[in-house]
C-alpha positions as CSV (number, residue, x, y, z in Angstrom):
1,M,-27.0,-17.3,-6.4
2,K,-25.4,-15.5,-3.6
3,F,-22.1,-14.3,-4.2
4,A,-19.1,-12.7,-1.7
5,K,-20.2,-8.8,-1.4
6,R,-16.5,-7.5,-1.2
7,L,-16.9,-8.0,-5.3
8,D,-19.7,-5.9,-5.4
9,P,-17.9,-2.4,-5.9
10,I,-15.2,-4.3,-8.0
11,K,-15.2,-3.6,-11.5
12,P,-13.8,-5.0,-14.3
13,S,-10.2,-4.2,-15.5
14,A,-10.9,-1.1,-18.1
15,T,-8.1,-1.4,-19.9
16,L,-8.5,-4.9,-20.2
17,A,-11.8,-4.6,-21.1
18,V,-10.6,-2.1,-24.2
19,T,-7.9,-4.8,-25.0
20,S,-10.0,-7.4,-25.4
21,K,-12.5,-5.8,-27.7
22,A,-9.8,-4.3,-30.0
23,K,-8.7,-7.7,-30.0
24,A,-12.3,-9.0,-31.2
25,L,-12.5,-6.7,-34.0
26,K,-9.2,-7.3,-35.0
27,A,-9.9,-11.1,-35.2
28,Q,-12.9,-10.2,-37.5
29,G,-10.7,-8.9,-39.9
30,Q,-11.0,-5.2,-38.9
31,D,-8.0,-2.8,-39.2
32,V,-7.8,-1.4,-35.3
33,L,-5.2,0.8,-34.3
34,S,-4.9,0.1,-30.3
35,F,-3.0,2.4,-28.1
36,A,-5.0,0.2,-25.4
37,A,-2.4,-2.6,-24.0
38,G,0.0,-1.7,-21.1
39,E,2.7,-4.2,-22.5
40,P,5.7,-3.6,-24.8
41,D,5.2,-4.4,-28.5
42,F,9.1,-6.1,-28.7
43,P,9.3,-9.8,-28.3
44,T,10.6,-11.6,-25.6
45,P,14.5,-11.4,-25.9
46,D,15.7,-15.1,-27.3
47,F,18.1,-15.8,-24.5
48,V,15.0,-15.2,-21.8
49,V,13.2,-18.0,-24.4
50,D,16.1,-20.1,-24.3
51,A,16.6,-20.4,-21.1
52,M,12.9,-21.0,-20.0
53,V,13.0,-24.0,-22.8
54,D,16.2,-25.3,-21.9
55,S,14.7,-25.4,-18.1
56,A,11.5,-27.4,-19.0
57,R,13.3,-29.7,-21.0
58,N,15.4,-30.4,-18.1
59,G,13.0,-31.1,-15.7
60,A,11.4,-27.7,-14.7
61,T,8.0,-28.6,-14.8
62,R,7.6,-29.7,-11.1
63,Y,6.8,-27.5,-7.8
64,L,9.1,-24.9,-6.2
65,P,9.2,-23.3,-3.2
66,S,6.2,-21.0,-2.8
67,L,8.3,-17.9,-2.4
68,G,10.2,-18.8,-5.4
69,L,13.1,-20.3,-7.4
70,P,16.3,-19.9,-4.7
71,A,18.4,-18.5,-7.6
72,L,15.9,-16.4,-8.9
73,R,15.2,-14.7,-5.1
74,A,19.2,-14.1,-5.0
75,A,19.6,-12.8,-8.0
76,V,16.3,-10.1,-7.6
77,A,18.2,-9.2,-3.6
78,K,21.3,-8.4,-5.9
79,T,20.0,-6.4,-8.3
80,F,17.4,-4.8,-5.6
81,G,20.7,-3.8,-3.6
82,E,22.8,-2.0,-7.1
83,I,19.0,-0.3,-7.6
84,Y,18.3,1.0,-4.1
85,G,21.6,0.7,-2.4
86,I,20.9,-1.4,0.4
87,D,21.2,-4.8,1.6
88,F,18.9,-7.2,0.4
89,T,19.1,-11.3,0.8
90,Q,16.9,-13.8,-0.8
91,A,15.0,-13.7,2.6
92,N,14.0,-10.2,1.0
93,V,12.5,-11.1,-1.8
94,A,9.3,-13.4,-3.1
95,V,8.7,-13.9,-6.6
96,T,4.6,-13.7,-7.7
97,C,2.6,-14.7,-10.3
98,G,3.4,-10.8,-12.0
99,G,3.4,-7.7,-10.3
100,K,-0.2,-7.7,-10.1
101,H,-0.5,-10.5,-7.6
102,G,2.4,-9.2,-5.5
103,L,0.5,-6.3,-5.2
104,F,-2.4,-8.4,-3.9
105,N,-0.5,-10.2,-1.8
106,L,0.9,-7.5,-0.2
107,F,-2.5,-5.5,0.5
108,Q,-4.0,-9.0,2.0
109,A,-1.1,-8.8,4.1
110,L,-1.2,-4.9,5.1
111,V,-4.7,-3.9,5.2
112,D,-7.1,-4.6,7.8
113,P,-10.9,-4.0,7.2
114,G,-11.7,0.2,7.6
115,D,-8.1,1.0,7.0
116,E,-7.4,4.0,4.7
117,V,-4.5,4.0,2.0
118,L,-3.4,6.8,0.2
119,V,-3.3,6.8,-3.7
120,A,-2.8,9.0,-6.4
121,S,-5.0,10.1,-9.2
122,P,-4.8,9.3,-11.7
123,Y,-4.0,5.9,-10.7
124,W,-3.6,2.5,-11.6
125,V,-6.9,1.2,-12.1
126,S,-6.3,-2.1,-10.2
127,Y,-4.6,0.0,-6.6
128,P,-8.2,1.0,-5.5
129,A,-9.8,-2.0,-6.4
130,Q,-7.5,-4.5,-4.5
131,I,-7.2,-2.2,-1.8
132,R,-10.9,-2.8,-1.4
133,L,-10.6,-6.5,-1.9
134,A,-8.7,-6.1,1.4
135,E,-11.7,-4.3,3.1
136,G,-9.4,-1.4,3.4
137,E,-10.8,2.2,1.8
138,P,-8.3,4.0,-0.7
139,V,-8.1,7.5,-0.6
140,I,-7.9,9.5,-3.4
141,V,-5.6,12.6,-3.5
142,P,-5.8,14.1,-7.0
143,T,-2.8,15.3,-8.6
144,R,-2.8,18.1,-11.5
145,A,-2.0,18.0,-15.3
146,D,0.2,21.2,-14.8
147,E,2.3,20.0,-12.5
148,G,3.2,17.0,-14.0
149,F,1.0,14.7,-12.1
150,R,2.8,14.4,-9.6
151,W,1.7,14.7,-5.6
152,D,1.7,17.9,-3.6
153,A,2.9,16.5,0.1
154,G,0.1,19.4,1.0
155,D,-2.2,17.4,-0.2
156,V,-1.5,14.5,0.8
157,A,-0.9,15.5,4.6
158,A,-4.3,16.6,4.3
159,A,-5.9,13.4,3.5
160,I,-4.1,11.5,6.3
161,T,-6.2,10.5,9.1
162,D,-6.0,8.5,12.2
163,K,-7.4,5.3,10.1
164,T,-4.4,6.1,7.4
165,V,-1.8,3.1,7.5
166,G,0.3,3.4,4.3
167,I,0.8,5.1,0.6
168,V,1.0,3.6,-2.8
169,I,3.8,5.4,-4.8
170,N,4.0,4.6,-8.9
171,S,6.9,6.5,-10.0
172,P,7.3,6.3,-13.3
173,S,3.9,6.2,-13.3
174,N,0.8,4.4,-15.2
175,P,-1.1,5.8,-16.5
176,S,0.5,9.3,-16.9
177,G,4.0,8.7,-17.3
178,A,4.9,11.0,-14.4
179,V,8.3,10.8,-12.8
180,Y,8.6,12.1,-9.1
181,D,11.5,14.1,-8.2
182,E,13.8,13.8,-5.0
183,A,11.8,16.7,-3.5
184,T,8.6,14.9,-3.3
185,L,9.5,11.6,-2.3
186,N,11.4,13.3,0.5
187,A,8.1,15.0,1.7
188,L,6.1,11.5,1.2
189,A,9.0,9.6,3.7
190,D,8.5,12.5,6.6
191,L,4.8,12.0,6.3
192,A,5.3,8.4,6.8
193,V,7.8,9.0,9.1
194,K,5.5,11.5,11.0
195,H,2.6,9.4,11.1
196,D,4.0,6.0,11.4
197,L,3.0,4.5,7.8
198,W,4.1,1.9,5.3
199,I,4.9,2.5,1.4
200,I,4.6,0.6,-1.3
201,T,6.9,1.8,-3.6
202,D,5.4,0.3,-7.7
203,D,8.7,0.8,-9.3
204,I,7.7,-2.0,-12.4
205,Y,8.5,0.9,-14.8
206,S,12.2,1.9,-13.5
207,Y,13.8,0.6,-16.1
208,I,12.0,3.1,-18.7
209,T,12.9,7.1,-18.2
210,Y,13.7,9.2,-20.4
211,D,16.1,12.3,-21.2
212,N,18.9,11.1,-19.1
213,V,16.7,11.3,-16.0
214,P,17.6,8.4,-13.7
215,F,15.1,6.4,-11.8
216,T,14.5,8.1,-8.5
217,S,13.6,5.5,-5.8
218,I,12.3,6.4,-2.2
219,L,14.0,3.8,-0.9
220,A,17.4,4.8,-2.2
221,L,16.8,8.2,-0.9
222,R,15.9,7.2,2.1
223,P,17.6,3.8,3.3
224,E,17.0,4.3,6.4
225,L,13.1,3.4,6.3
226,K,13.5,0.1,5.0
227,D,11.7,-1.4,7.2
228,R,8.5,0.7,6.1
229,I,8.7,0.8,2.5
230,F,7.9,-2.5,0.2
231,V,9.1,-2.8,-3.2
232,L,6.9,-3.8,-6.3
233,H,8.3,-5.1,-9.3
234,G,8.5,-7.2,-12.0
235,A,9.8,-8.7,-15.4
236,S,6.6,-7.7,-17.3
237,K,7.3,-4.4,-18.2
238,T,11.6,-4.5,-18.4
239,Y,11.8,-7.6,-20.5
240,S,8.7,-7.8,-22.0
241,M,7.6,-10.8,-20.4
242,T,4.0,-9.6,-19.7
243,G,2.3,-12.8,-20.6
244,W,5.0,-14.8,-18.4
245,R,3.8,-13.7,-14.8
246,I,6.4,-13.3,-13.0
247,G,6.5,-10.2,-10.3
248,F,9.1,-9.7,-7.3
249,V,8.1,-8.2,-3.9
250,G,11.2,-6.6,-1.8
251,A,10.3,-6.2,1.6
252,P,11.5,-7.1,5.3
253,T,11.7,-10.2,5.7
254,A,8.5,-10.6,8.4
255,V,6.5,-9.4,5.6
256,I,8.0,-11.8,3.0
257,K,7.2,-14.7,5.5
258,K,3.3,-13.3,5.2
259,L,3.7,-13.3,1.6
260,G,5.1,-16.9,1.6
261,I,1.8,-18.2,3.7
262,L,-0.5,-16.6,1.6
263,Q,0.9,-17.6,-1.7
264,G,1.3,-21.6,0.4
265,Q,-2.6,-21.0,0.6
266,S,-3.5,-19.9,-2.6
267,T,-0.9,-19.6,-6.0
268,S,1.9,-22.1,-4.7
269,N,5.1,-21.3,-7.1
270,A,4.8,-19.0,-9.9
271,T,5.4,-21.1,-12.9
272,A,8.7,-23.1,-12.6
273,F,10.2,-23.0,-15.9
274,A,9.1,-19.3,-16.8
275,Q,11.1,-18.4,-13.6
276,Y,14.2,-19.8,-15.2
277,G,13.6,-17.7,-17.6
278,A,13.0,-14.7,-15.4
279,L,16.6,-15.6,-13.7
280,A,18.4,-15.1,-17.5
281,A,16.7,-11.8,-17.8
282,V,17.7,-10.7,-14.4
283,E,20.6,-12.0,-14.6
284,S,21.5,-10.3,-18.4
285,D,23.6,-6.8,-18.9
286,H,20.4,-5.3,-20.1
287,S,21.8,-3.8,-23.0
288,F,18.6,-4.7,-25.4
289,L,17.3,-2.1,-23.1
290,D,18.6,1.1,-24.8
291,T,17.5,-0.1,-28.5
292,W,13.9,-0.2,-26.6
293,R,14.5,2.6,-24.7
294,S,15.4,5.2,-28.3
295,A,12.4,3.5,-29.8
296,Y,10.0,4.3,-26.9
297,D,11.4,7.9,-27.1
298,A,10.8,8.7,-30.9
299,R,7.5,7.7,-30.1
300,R,6.5,9.4,-27.4
301,K,7.9,12.7,-28.4
302,R,6.0,12.0,-31.7
303,I,2.9,11.2,-30.3
304,V,2.7,13.9,-28.0
305,S,3.7,16.1,-30.8
306,L,0.2,14.8,-33.0
307,L,-1.5,15.2,-29.8
308,N,-1.1,19.0,-28.6
309,D,-1.8,19.6,-32.7
310,L,-5.0,18.3,-32.4
311,P,-7.8,20.9,-31.6
312,G,-9.3,20.6,-28.0
313,V,-6.7,17.9,-27.4
314,S,-3.5,19.1,-24.7
315,C,-0.8,16.8,-23.6
316,N,2.0,16.5,-21.4
317,L,5.7,15.1,-22.2
318,P,6.3,11.7,-20.1
319,G,9.0,11.1,-18.2
320,G,8.9,7.4,-18.3
321,A,7.0,4.5,-18.9
322,F,5.1,4.3,-22.4
323,Y,2.0,5.9,-21.9
324,V,0.8,9.5,-22.9
325,F,-2.1,10.7,-20.7
326,P,-4.0,13.5,-23.1
327,D,-6.6,16.1,-22.0
328,L,-9.8,15.7,-24.1
329,R,-12.3,17.6,-21.9
330,G,-12.3,20.3,-24.7
331,L,-13.8,18.0,-26.8
332,M,-16.7,17.1,-24.3
333,G,-20.2,18.4,-25.2
334,K,-19.5,18.5,-29.1
335,S,-21.6,16.2,-30.8
336,Y,-20.1,13.1,-33.4
337,K,-23.1,12.3,-36.1
338,G,-26.1,14.0,-33.5
339,E,-24.5,11.9,-31.0
340,V,-23.5,14.1,-27.6
341,I,-20.4,13.6,-26.2
342,E,-21.1,13.6,-22.6
343,D,-17.6,11.9,-21.2
344,D,-14.1,10.1,-22.0
345,L,-16.1,6.8,-21.6
346,Q,-18.6,7.6,-24.8
347,L,-15.9,9.4,-27.0
348,A,-13.4,6.4,-26.3
349,Q,-16.5,4.0,-27.5
350,L,-17.1,6.3,-30.5
351,A,-13.4,6.5,-31.5
352,L,-13.4,2.6,-31.9
353,E,-16.9,1.8,-33.4
354,H,-16.2,4.7,-35.9
355,K,-12.8,5.2,-36.9
356,L,-11.3,1.8,-35.4
357,V,-8.9,3.7,-32.9
358,A,-9.0,1.7,-29.0
359,L,-8.5,4.4,-26.2
360,V,-8.6,3.7,-23.0
361,P,-10.9,5.8,-20.9
362,G,-9.5,8.2,-18.1
363,S,-12.7,8.1,-15.4
364,P,-11.5,4.7,-14.4
365,F,-8.3,6.1,-13.2
366,G,-9.9,8.6,-11.7
367,A,-9.3,11.1,-14.2
368,P,-12.6,12.0,-16.4
369,G,-12.0,13.9,-19.4
370,F,-8.7,12.2,-20.0
371,V,-7.7,9.1,-22.1
372,R,-4.5,6.6,-21.9
373,M,-2.5,5.8,-24.9
374,S,0.0,3.3,-24.9
375,Y,2.7,4.3,-27.3
376,A,4.3,0.5,-26.9
377,C,2.8,0.1,-30.8
378,S,4.9,0.6,-33.9
379,M,5.2,4.3,-35.4
380,D,3.3,3.3,-38.3
381,D,0.4,2.9,-36.0
382,I,1.3,6.2,-34.2
383,E,1.1,8.0,-37.5
384,R,-2.2,6.5,-38.7
385,G,-3.9,6.2,-35.1
386,L,-3.2,9.9,-34.6
387,A,-4.6,10.8,-38.0
388,R,-8.0,8.7,-37.2
389,L,-8.2,10.8,-34.2
390,K,-7.7,14.3,-36.1
391,E,-10.2,12.9,-39.0
392,F,-12.5,11.7,-35.8
393,I,-12.2,15.3,-34.1
394,S,-13.0,17.1,-37.3
395,E,-15.9,15.7,-37.6
396,L,-17.4,17.0,-34.2
397,N,-20.1,19.8,-33.8
């Protein structure tokens, strides 16, 4: 059978692959400790579930406008106005089938064949894939662990060509947890103006920062650029609603109209009753986040401490999100039971097979020799998982 060539360069999601394998082993009764899934381990708040159930029982089981429930769009617009300090209206918001769907639609609306889009590495695995699905070319601009995985403006400037149309920013970052400072964001904004580029700012983790450091937005810093900065957000990480598949895009009306056309011919609306749950979440006082952040913070500090105690391993303390991104290049070339570890993919496979610890290799994120570990899990899992990794490393030759 002949398949569309646009799928040829697209590989399955590494995070979903590892998560699926870990779940399959668990289903077989194996005591797998998984650091793979990028989702909160807290349940969706009861008041959100109740709002969803009540809406379904009261008839919210039919089509909605493709761009979303008007009340939810208005509530998101109000919240965006508070976060970014500029006026948003309902016409500036689209509700999508998860943040990933919102990102996909933005690339489909903005990227023509041959267009180049700048992406920092390490990157969330879907950025390059979705750019390629839009027949564009992701241009990867590396960051450095010793600089906190934040972009150097000089490196970004050097990567810009006459084919460059946009920049993707993700802060706090998946997979590194990096948080961009004002100087970096202002420098990126200046480049966007100089070269007439748009910016997608993926702010899905904006509510999860640490050490009393507030979330810093490029849009809030440079409100005069609101016509070229497009916000990606969603309910998944903030409200522990990953399976609900509700995302938000904030953008100029002209962009939102294009997304409406795309959704009208593809998904139609996101699930109706899920949107009513999201409405309750967005309109809440967010007080539950204090408890969640406190738990994430304690886990963050503990897992980084344990990782840095391992020989051949080093790890930055992330400033946001719920991931660590340790450097395991010091383990490459060693052998485990006679098998030489040549790369991070092989190391992750051995750790899962022999110690039942699920890690996501760094190579699919553009960072060979690293792994991504989510600490959206219990402290007990962190203690036991790192003890197993310590044992694994002790058995290397």
